[in-house]
C-alpha positions as CSV (number, residue, x, y, z in Angstrom):
1,K,-36.0,-117.2,-28.6
2,G,-34.3,-119.1,-25.9
3,K,-36.9,-118.0,-23.4
4,S,-40.0,-119.1,-25.8
5,L,-37.6,-122.6,-25.8
6,L,-37.8,-122.7,-22.2
7,R,-41.4,-121.7,-21.8
8,L,-42.1,-124.4,-24.4
9,Y,-40.3,-127.4,-22.8
10,R,-41.6,-126.4,-19.6
11,D,-45.6,-126.6,-20.7
12,Y,-45.5,-129.5,-22.1
13,S,-44.1,-130.8,-18.6
14,L,-40.8,-132.8,-19.9
15,V,-40.2,-132.8,-16.6
16,E,-43.0,-135.0,-15.3
17,H,-41.1,-138.0,-17.7
18,P,-38.1,-138.3,-16.8
19,L,-37.3,-140.2,-20.1
20,L,-38.9,-137.2,-22.1
21,F,-37.2,-134.6,-20.1
22,A,-33.3,-136.5,-20.9
23,A,-34.4,-136.5,-24.1
24,G,-35.7,-133.0,-24.3
25,S,-32.6,-131.8,-22.3
26,V,-30.4,-133.3,-25.8
27,V,-32.4,-131.9,-28.0
28,L,-32.2,-128.4,-26.1
29,I,-28.7,-128.2,-25.7
30,V,-28.4,-129.1,-29.3
31,I,-30.1,-126.2,-30.6
32,L,-28.7,-123.8,-27.5
33,G,-25.3,-124.9,-28.6
34,S,-26.1,-124.4,-32.3
35,A,-27.7,-121.0,-31.9
36,G,-24.8,-119.7,-29.8
37,Y,-22.2,-120.2,-32.5
38,C,-24.4,-118.7,-35.1
39,L,-25.0,-116.0,-33.1
40,I,-21.1,-115.4,-32.0
41,E,-19.5,-116.4,-34.7
42,G,-21.5,-115.9,-37.6
43,W,-21.6,-119.2,-38.8
44,S,-23.9,-121.3,-41.0
45,V,-26.7,-123.3,-39.5
46,S,-24.8,-126.5,-40.8
47,D,-21.4,-125.4,-39.2
48,A,-23.0,-124.1,-35.7
49,L,-24.8,-128.3,-36.0
50,Y,-21.6,-129.8,-36.7
51,M,-19.9,-128.2,-34.2
52,T,-22.2,-128.6,-31.5
53,V,-22.3,-132.0,-32.1
54,I,-18.6,-132.6,-31.9
55,T,-18.2,-130.5,-29.1
56,L,-21.0,-132.7,-27.1
57,S,-19.6,-135.6,-28.8
58,T,-16.1,-135.4,-26.9
59,V,-14.9,-137.1,-30.3
60,G,-11.8,-134.6,-30.9
61,F,-12.4,-133.4,-34.2
62,G,-10.8,-130.1,-35.0
63,E,-12.5,-126.8,-35.1
64,V,-14.6,-126.4,-38.1
65,K,-13.3,-122.6,-38.1
66,T,-10.8,-121.0,-35.9
67,L,-12.9,-119.5,-32.8
68,S,-12.5,-116.0,-31.2
69,A,-12.4,-115.5,-27.5
70,E,-15.7,-115.5,-26.8
71,G,-16.7,-118.9,-29.0
72,R,-13.6,-120.8,-26.9
73,L,-15.3,-119.8,-23.5
74,F,-18.8,-120.7,-25.2
75,T,-17.2,-123.9,-26.4
76,A,-16.0,-124.6,-22.6
77,G,-19.6,-123.8,-21.2
78,L,-20.8,-126.4,-23.8
79,I,-18.9,-129.3,-23.2
80,V,-19.7,-129.1,-19.6
81,A,-23.4,-128.8,-19.9
82,G,-22.9,-131.5,-22.8
83,V,-21.2,-133.7,-20.1
84,G,-23.9,-133.0,-17.1
85,V,-26.8,-133.5,-19.4
86,A,-25.0,-137.0,-21.1
87,T,-24.8,-138.0,-17.2
88,Y,-27.9,-137.6,-16.6
89,S,-29.4,-139.0,-19.5
90,F,-27.7,-142.0,-19.3
91,T,-28.4,-142.7,-15.5
92,T,-32.2,-141.6,-16.4
93,I,-32.2,-144.8,-19.2
94,V,-30.6,-147.1,-16.9
95,R,-32.9,-146.4,-14.1
96,A,-36.1,-146.2,-16.4
97,I,-34.8,-149.6,-16.9
98,V,-33.9,-151.2,-14.0
99,E,-37.5,-149.9,-12.5
100,G,-39.7,-151.4,-15.1
101,E,-37.7,-154.6,-14.8
102,L,-38.4,-154.5,-10.9
103,T,-41.9,-153.5,-11.7
104,R,-42.4,-156.5,-14.1
105,L,-40.5,-159.1,-11.3
106,R,-42.9,-157.5,-8.8
107,G,-45.8,-158.1,-10.8
108,E,-44.6,-161.7,-11.2
109,Q,-44.3,-162.3,-7.9
110,R,-47.4,-160.8,-6.5
111,M,-49.5,-163.2,-9.6
112,K,-47.7,-165.9,-8.5
113,K,-48.6,-165.3,-5.1
114,K,-51.8,-164.7,-6.0
115,I,-51.8,-168.2,-8.3
116,E,-50.7,-170.4,-5.1
117,S,-53.7,-169.4,-3.1
118,L,-56.2,-170.5,-5.8
119,R,-58.1,-173.1,-4.9
120,N,-60.6,-174.7,-7.3
121,H,-59.7,-173.0,-9.9
122,T,-59.4,-174.1,-13.5
123,I,-56.2,-174.0,-15.8
124,V,-56.6,-173.1,-19.3
125,C,-53.8,-174.8,-22.0
126,G,-53.2,-172.7,-25.0
127,F,-54.5,-169.2,-25.1
128,G,-55.5,-169.2,-29.0
129,R,-58.8,-168.0,-30.4
130,L,-60.8,-170.9,-28.5
131,G,-58.7,-169.9,-25.3
132,K,-59.4,-166.8,-25.4
133,I,-63.2,-166.9,-26.0
134,V,-62.9,-169.9,-22.7
135,V,-60.9,-167.6,-20.7
136,R,-63.5,-164.8,-21.0
137,E,-66.4,-166.8,-20.5
138,L,-65.0,-168.0,-17.3
139,L,-64.0,-164.7,-15.5
140,E,-67.4,-163.6,-16.6
141,A,-68.9,-166.6,-14.8
142,G,-66.8,-165.1,-12.1
143,K,-64.6,-168.1,-12.0
144,D,-60.8,-168.3,-10.9
145,A,-58.8,-169.4,-14.2
146,V,-55.0,-169.5,-15.0
147,V,-53.7,-169.9,-18.5
148,V,-50.4,-171.6,-19.2
149,E,-49.3,-170.7,-22.8
150,V,-45.6,-170.8,-24.2
151,D,-45.8,-168.7,-27.0
152,Q,-44.3,-165.5,-27.1
153,K,-47.1,-163.1,-28.8
154,S,-49.9,-164.7,-26.5
155,I,-47.5,-164.1,-23.1
156,E,-47.2,-160.8,-24.3
157,E,-50.9,-159.9,-24.5
158,L,-51.3,-161.8,-21.7
159,S,-48.8,-159.5,-19.6
160,R,-51.0,-156.9,-20.3
161,S,-53.8,-158.0,-19.1
162,D,-55.4,-159.1,-15.5
163,I,-55.6,-163.1,-16.4
164,N,-53.1,-164.8,-14.3
165,Y,-50.9,-167.1,-16.7
166,I,-47.8,-169.1,-16.3
167,E,-45.2,-169.2,-19.2
168,G,-43.9,-172.4,-20.1
169,S,-45.1,-175.9,-21.5
170,A,-48.1,-177.5,-20.7
171,Y,-46.2,-180.9,-21.0
172,E,-43.9,-180.2,-17.9
173,D,-44.9,-181.2,-14.5
174,E,-43.1,-178.0,-12.7
175,V,-45.1,-175.2,-15.2
176,L,-48.4,-177.9,-14.0
177,R,-47.6,-177.5,-10.5
178,Q,-47.1,-173.3,-10.8
179,A,-50.4,-173.1,-12.2
180,G,-51.6,-175.1,-8.8
181,I,-52.9,-178.4,-10.6
182,E,-52.7,-179.9,-6.9
183,H,-55.6,-177.4,-6.0
184,A,-57.4,-177.0,-9.3
185,E,-61.2,-178.2,-10.0
186,S,-60.9,-178.5,-13.9
187,L,-58.5,-178.4,-16.8
188,L,-58.9,-177.8,-19.9
189,S,-56.6,-178.7,-22.5
190,L,-56.9,-176.4,-26.0
191,L,-53.9,-177.2,-28.0
192,P,-54.1,-177.2,-31.9
193,R,-53.4,-180.2,-32.2
194,D,-54.5,-184.0,-30.8
195,S,-51.2,-185.3,-29.9
196,D,-50.2,-182.2,-27.6
197,N,-53.7,-182.7,-25.9
198,V,-53.5,-186.1,-25.3
199,Y,-49.9,-185.9,-23.6
200,V,-51.3,-182.4,-21.7
201,T,-54.1,-184.8,-20.6
202,L,-52.0,-187.5,-19.4
203,C,-49.7,-185.4,-17.3
204,A,-52.3,-183.6,-15.7
205,R,-54.0,-186.8,-14.7
206,D,-50.7,-188.2,-13.3
207,L,-50.2,-184.8,-11.3
208,N,-54.0,-184.7,-9.9
209,P,-56.2,-187.9,-10.3
210,T,-59.6,-185.9,-8.9
211,L,-59.0,-183.5,-11.7
212,N,-61.7,-182.8,-13.9
213,I,-59.9,-182.6,-17.7
214,V,-61.7,-181.3,-20.9
215,S,-59.5,-181.7,-24.2
216,R,-60.2,-180.4,-27.2
217,T,-60.0,-182.6,-30.6
218,E,-60.8,-182.7,-34.1
219,D,-61.6,-185.9,-35.1
220,E,-62.9,-189.2,-33.7
221,D,-59.8,-191.1,-33.1
222,G,-58.5,-188.4,-31.5
223,E,-61.7,-188.5,-29.1
224,K,-61.1,-192.4,-28.2
225,R,-57.5,-191.7,-27.3
226,L,-57.9,-188.7,-25.3
227,R,-60.4,-190.7,-22.8
228,R,-57.7,-193.5,-22.7
229,A,-55.3,-190.7,-21.8
230,G,-57.9,-189.5,-18.6
231,A,-60.2,-186.7,-20.3
232,N,-63.2,-186.7,-18.5
233,Q,-65.0,-184.4,-21.7
234,V,-64.3,-184.5,-25.3
235,V,-65.2,-181.2,-27.1
236,A,-65.2,-181.0,-30.8
237,P,-65.2,-177.3,-31.8
238,Y,-66.0,-177.6,-35.4
239,R,-68.7,-180.4,-34.9
240,V,-70.0,-178.4,-32.3
241,S,-70.5,-175.5,-34.0
242,G,-71.6,-177.1,-37.2
243,N,-74.5,-178.6,-35.0
244,R,-75.2,-174.9,-33.8
245,I,-75.4,-173.7,-37.0
246,V,-77.7,-176.2,-39.0
247,Q,-80.1,-176.3,-35.7
248,R,-80.1,-172.3,-35.7
249,L,-81.4,-173.1,-39.3
250,I,-83.9,-176.1,-38.5
251,R,-85.2,-174.7,-35.2
252,P,-84.5,-171.1,-34.8
253,N,-86.7,-170.2,-31.7
254,V,-84.9,-173.3,-29.9
255,S,-81.9,-172.1,-30.6
256,D,-82.7,-168.8,-29.1
257,F,-83.9,-170.2,-26.3
258,L,-80.7,-172.3,-25.7
259,E,-78.9,-169.0,-26.3
260,L,-81.0,-167.4,-23.7
261,A,-81.1,-169.8,-20.6
262,A,-77.4,-170.2,-21.5
263,G,-76.8,-166.7,-20.3
264,R,-75.2,-165.2,-23.6
265,S,-77.9,-162.3,-23.1
266,Q,-79.0,-160.0,-20.8
267,H,-82.3,-161.6,-19.5
268,Q,-82.2,-163.3,-16.0
269,L,-83.3,-166.8,-17.5
270,A,-80.7,-169.7,-17.0
271,I,-80.3,-173.0,-16.7
272,E,-78.3,-174.4,-13.7
273,E,-77.0,-177.3,-11.9
274,I,-77.0,-177.0,-8.5
275,V,-75.8,-179.6,-6.4
276,V,-77.5,-180.8,-3.0
277,N,-75.4,-180.1,0.4
278,R,-75.7,-183.9,2.5
279,S,-76.9,-181.9,5.1
280,S,-79.4,-179.7,3.6
281,A,-83.3,-180.2,5.6
282,L,-84.7,-181.3,2.4
283,V,-82.4,-184.6,2.0
284,G,-84.9,-187.3,2.2
285,K,-87.7,-185.7,1.3
286,T,-89.9,-185.4,-1.8
287,L,-89.9,-183.2,-4.3
288,A,-93.6,-182.3,-3.4
289,E,-93.2,-182.3,0.4
290,S,-90.3,-179.8,-0.6
291,N,-92.4,-177.5,-2.7
292,L,-89.5,-175.9,-4.2
293,P,-91.1,-175.1,-7.4
294,R,-93.7,-173.3,-5.6
295,E,-91.5,-171.9,-3.2
296,T,-88.5,-170.8,-5.6
297,G,-90.1,-170.2,-8.7
298,A,-87.8,-172.6,-10.6
299,I,-88.3,-175.3,-13.0
300,I,-86.7,-179.1,-12.1
301,A,-85.8,-180.5,-15.1
302,A,-83.6,-183.3,-14.5
303,V,-81.7,-184.8,-11.3
304,I,-79.2,-186.6,-11.4
305,S,-78.0,-189.2,-8.9
306,G,-74.9,-189.8,-6.9
307,R,-74.1,-192.9,-9.3
308,G,-74.5,-190.6,-12.6
309,E,-78.1,-192.0,-13.5
310,M,-80.0,-188.9,-14.9
311,S,-83.9,-188.9,-14.1
312,F,-85.3,-186.7,-16.8
313,N,-88.7,-184.4,-15.6
314,P,-89.2,-186.2,-12.2
315,G,-92.4,-186.8,-10.9
316,A,-93.8,-185.2,-7.2
317,N,-92.8,-188.7,-5.6
318,S,-89.0,-188.2,-6.7
319,I,-87.1,-188.1,-3.4
320,I,-83.7,-185.5,-2.9
321,E,-80.7,-187.4,-2.4
322,G,-77.9,-185.6,-0.4
323,G,-74.8,-185.4,-2.8
324,S,-77.5,-185.8,-6.5
325,T,-77.5,-182.6,-8.2
326,L,-80.7,-181.0,-9.9
327,I,-80.7,-179.6,-13.3
328,V,-83.0,-176.3,-13.3
329,L,-84.5,-173.4,-15.1
330,G,-85.4,-170.4,-14.1
331,Q,-84.8,-166.9,-13.2
332,K,-81.6,-166.1,-11.3
333,E,-83.1,-164.9,-8.5
334,S,-85.1,-168.3,-8.3
335,L,-81.9,-169.9,-8.7
336,E,-79.9,-168.2,-5.9
337,K,-83.1,-169.0,-3.3
338,L,-82.8,-172.8,-4.8
339,S,-79.1,-173.0,-4.5
340,A,-79.5,-171.8,-0.7
341,L,-82.4,-174.1,0.2
342,L,-80.6,-176.9,-1.2
């Protein structure tokens, strides 16, 4: 029986897992001790188990029954083995806790350094249902994102993922600085309450005057307050979702096309905005002279000048200005070619 137990102990590879090995050692010595008393003294299983436990725990209770000379020798050996196993188990547990904590700290340090090195990234305040969708979309688009969250359940979920995050309140300037707000391109305030989003917007605008801030709201009054606080764009998720549902009912084909162009399918068609580099060789030329649609296959749907003026469906004589933005539609390969030319 002893050989079978040792073989089972070895076959389950407990030695490869220190905590399991320590727990297995305790269970094994209890089983061997109980079996020893049963064989040497002829005791019942309950008496043998009780004697083994009080011997290993060294609590000082009296013997269950009078021990024979062989029984005393066995007890002495059991005490020595029990102390060794207890010492090993305690050391293993403490080491596992310390190593786990060190691993966590090293991971936090690596993530902190990574966040410090980020430039033109997006800070997402809030990791609720909307925040999770936004972060996933950003990462799929190849954008760098840092989440600021204070809820412990969300923090635990973030710690199990590869998402960069800072634990703390988005109200605090130091937390926003840790998220790299000075070097960020955008900040999304997606907290549930409008008052929270207003305060976060005020703090973010104060720390980075050029930051692009997009905030969530639930009513029209909240939208006005957020814009006064410094938000560049305000989004009402429920209103947007309701509008999209109605559009899908009324104009299903248009909705399918927009979903397709927004990149939410496996097709290669997409709508993109491309900023014209001021040093581009095409600056100053007309669309006809540049021959962009024919060379790239992309459709130029609109042009937004550096002053923010939009020209829809620009004509062949429209001049390409440096710093302007083209809204283009086409295959992804076409858009990449157009971006390279501009």
